[in-house]
C-alpha positions as CSV (number, residue, x, y, z in Angstrom):
1,M,75.5,-56.8,52.0
2,D,73.7,-60.0,52.2
3,S,75.6,-63.1,51.5
4,G,74.6,-63.6,47.9
5,G,71.0,-63.1,48.8
6,T,71.0,-65.7,51.5
7,S,69.7,-65.5,55.0
8,V,68.8,-68.7,56.8
9,P,66.1,-69.1,59.4
10,V,67.0,-70.6,62.7
11,S,63.4,-70.6,63.9
12,A,60.2,-68.8,63.1
13,D,61.5,-65.6,64.8
14,L,65.3,-65.9,64.3
15,T,67.2,-65.5,61.0
16,V,71.0,-65.5,60.5
17,R,72.7,-63.3,57.9
18,L,76.2,-62.0,57.3
19,R,77.1,-58.4,56.7
20,P,80.2,-56.2,56.4
21,V,81.9,-54.9,59.6
22,T,80.8,-51.4,60.5
23,E,82.3,-48.9,62.8
24,P,80.0,-49.7,65.7
25,D,81.2,-53.4,65.5
26,L,84.7,-52.4,66.4
27,G,83.8,-52.7,70.1
28,L,83.0,-56.3,69.6
29,L,86.2,-57.0,67.7
30,R,88.2,-55.2,70.5
31,R,86.5,-57.5,73.1
32,F,87.7,-60.6,71.2
33,C,91.3,-59.2,71.6
34,T,91.1,-58.4,75.3
35,E,88.7,-60.6,77.1
36,P,90.2,-64.0,78.1
37,G,88.0,-66.9,77.3
38,L,85.5,-64.9,75.2
39,I,86.6,-66.8,72.1
40,G,86.8,-70.1,73.8
41,L,89.7,-72.5,73.0
42,D,91.2,-70.1,70.5
43,W,92.3,-67.6,73.1
44,A,96.0,-67.0,72.6
45,G,96.7,-64.2,75.0
46,F,96.0,-60.5,74.9
47,R,96.2,-58.8,71.5
48,D,96.4,-55.1,70.5
49,A,93.0,-53.6,71.2
50,G,93.7,-50.9,68.6
51,A,94.3,-53.4,65.8
52,P,90.6,-53.7,64.8
53,A,90.2,-50.0,64.2
54,R,93.5,-49.8,62.2
55,R,92.4,-52.7,60.0
56,F,88.9,-51.3,59.5
57,A,90.4,-48.0,58.4
58,V,92.5,-49.8,55.7
59,D,89.7,-51.9,54.0
60,G,86.7,-52.4,56.3
61,Y,87.9,-56.0,56.8
62,L,87.1,-56.8,53.1
63,G,90.6,-57.5,51.9
64,E,91.6,-59.3,48.7
65,D,93.1,-62.2,50.7
66,D,91.3,-62.1,54.0
67,G,88.3,-60.6,55.7
68,R,85.7,-60.7,58.3
69,L,81.9,-60.4,58.2
70,V,79.6,-59.9,61.1
71,V,77.1,-62.7,62.0
72,E,73.8,-60.9,62.7
73,V,70.5,-62.1,64.0
74,E,68.1,-60.2,61.7
75,Q,65.1,-59.8,63.9
76,E,67.1,-58.2,66.7
77,R,69.7,-56.6,64.4
78,A,72.2,-58.0,66.9
79,A,75.8,-58.6,66.1
80,V,76.3,-62.0,67.7
81,G,79.8,-62.9,66.3
82,I,82.1,-62.9,63.3
83,V,83.2,-65.2,60.6
84,S,86.6,-64.9,59.0
85,Y,88.2,-66.0,55.7
86,T,91.8,-66.2,54.7
87,A,93.2,-67.2,51.3
88,G,95.8,-70.0,51.1
89,R,97.5,-71.9,48.3
90,Y,98.6,-75.5,48.1
91,A,100.4,-75.7,44.8
92,G,100.5,-73.7,41.6
93,R,97.2,-71.9,41.3
94,A,95.2,-74.2,43.7
95,S,93.9,-71.5,46.0
96,Y,91.5,-72.1,48.8
97,W,89.8,-70.3,51.7
98,E,90.3,-71.1,55.4
99,I,87.4,-70.0,57.4
100,G,86.7,-69.5,61.1
101,I,83.9,-68.3,63.4
102,V,83.4,-67.0,66.9
103,L,80.1,-66.3,68.5
104,L,79.4,-64.5,71.8
105,P,78.6,-67.1,74.5
106,P,74.8,-66.4,74.8
107,W,74.4,-67.2,71.1
108,R,76.2,-70.5,71.0
109,G,74.4,-73.8,70.8
110,R,71.4,-72.3,69.0
111,G,72.2,-73.4,65.4
112,I,73.5,-70.0,64.4
113,G,77.2,-71.1,63.9
114,W,76.6,-73.8,61.3
115,R,74.2,-71.6,59.4
116,A,76.7,-68.7,59.3
117,Q,79.4,-71.0,58.1
118,A,77.2,-72.5,55.4
119,I,76.2,-69.0,54.3
120,L,79.9,-67.9,54.2
121,C,80.8,-70.9,52.0
122,D,78.0,-70.1,49.6
123,Y,79.2,-66.5,49.5
124,L,82.9,-67.4,48.9
125,F,82.0,-70.0,46.2
126,Q,79.8,-67.5,44.5
127,H,82.3,-64.6,44.5
128,S,85.7,-66.4,44.0
129,P,87.0,-69.3,41.8
130,A,88.2,-71.3,44.8
131,Q,87.4,-75.0,44.7
132,R,88.1,-75.7,48.3
133,I,87.1,-74.2,51.7
134,Q,88.7,-75.6,54.8
135,A,88.3,-75.1,58.5
136,G,90.3,-76.4,61.5
137,T,89.0,-77.1,65.0
138,H,90.2,-78.6,68.2
139,P,89.6,-82.3,69.0
140,E,87.8,-81.3,72.2
141,N,85.4,-78.9,70.4
142,V,82.7,-81.4,69.5
143,A,80.1,-78.6,69.0
144,E,82.2,-77.1,66.2
145,Q,82.8,-80.5,64.7
146,R,79.1,-81.0,64.5
147,S,78.6,-77.5,63.2
148,L,81.1,-78.0,60.4
149,E,79.5,-81.3,59.4
150,K,76.0,-79.7,59.3
151,A,77.5,-76.9,57.1
152,G,78.6,-79.5,54.6
153,F,82.2,-80.1,55.6
154,Q,83.9,-83.5,55.8
155,L,86.6,-84.4,58.2
156,E,89.9,-84.9,56.4
157,G,92.1,-85.9,59.4
158,V,94.3,-84.9,62.3
159,I,97.0,-82.3,62.0
160,R,99.5,-83.2,64.6
161,A,101.0,-80.5,66.9
162,C,99.7,-77.6,64.7
163,E,98.8,-75.2,67.5
164,F,100.5,-73.8,70.6
165,R,97.8,-73.2,73.2
166,A,97.7,-73.2,77.0
167,G,101.4,-73.9,77.2
168,Q,101.7,-76.9,74.9
169,W,101.5,-78.0,71.3
170,R,98.2,-79.5,70.4
171,D,96.6,-81.4,67.6
172,G,93.8,-80.1,65.4
173,Y,91.2,-81.5,63.1
174,L,91.0,-80.4,59.5
175,Y,87.6,-80.2,57.7
176,S,86.9,-79.2,54.1
177,R,84.0,-78.5,51.7
178,L,84.5,-78.5,48.0
179,R,82.6,-76.5,45.4
180,D,81.1,-79.6,43.9
181,D,80.2,-81.3,47.2
182,P,76.4,-81.7,47.6
183,P,74.8,-78.8,49.5
184,P,74.5,-79.4,53.3
185,A,71.5,-81.6,54.0
186,A,70.9,-79.7,57.2
187,L,70.5,-76.5,55.3
188,A,67.8,-77.9,53.1
189,E,66.0,-79.1,56.2
190,A,66.2,-75.6,57.7
191,L,64.8,-73.8,54.7
192,P,61.1,-73.4,54.4
193,V,59.4,-75.5,51.7
194,R,58.4,-73.4,48.7
């Protein structure tokens, strides 16, 4: 699967795309469950290393209300991380998606994350009627804040004491992108002129 026909170049020799999880990717997902620090600030303790295989057996991580896609660097066919999406609802029929991303450390800081998140937004807007996509991050994760802004998100505010991490309750930042927001300016700059 490509993400609605979109892959985004990072440089002349590096292009990011999203694809469904395959069985060989389960090792990567197990690592995120069992290696402290691999997912950065989101590490919340050890998790069941068998859970990724069980979930994959159910629906290949392509559920109706949540899912994961692999972030791949096309030229190397390397799985460099995952993006996730989970459905939520504010009131009545006002559904939205909450997205997240984790990249392996060697692939961070190279422009892959914001591109993958922009591609995921385009995919979700194209294949669901949701008006809103939101993402949370940590106040100290300045790189992710910049990534979300480059992907077309706007900061909405601080969510106080929303996460228990490293022994205490911590605040978070909430970002959103709406269906009718202008496309990310950074994405237009990254695409080749036709």
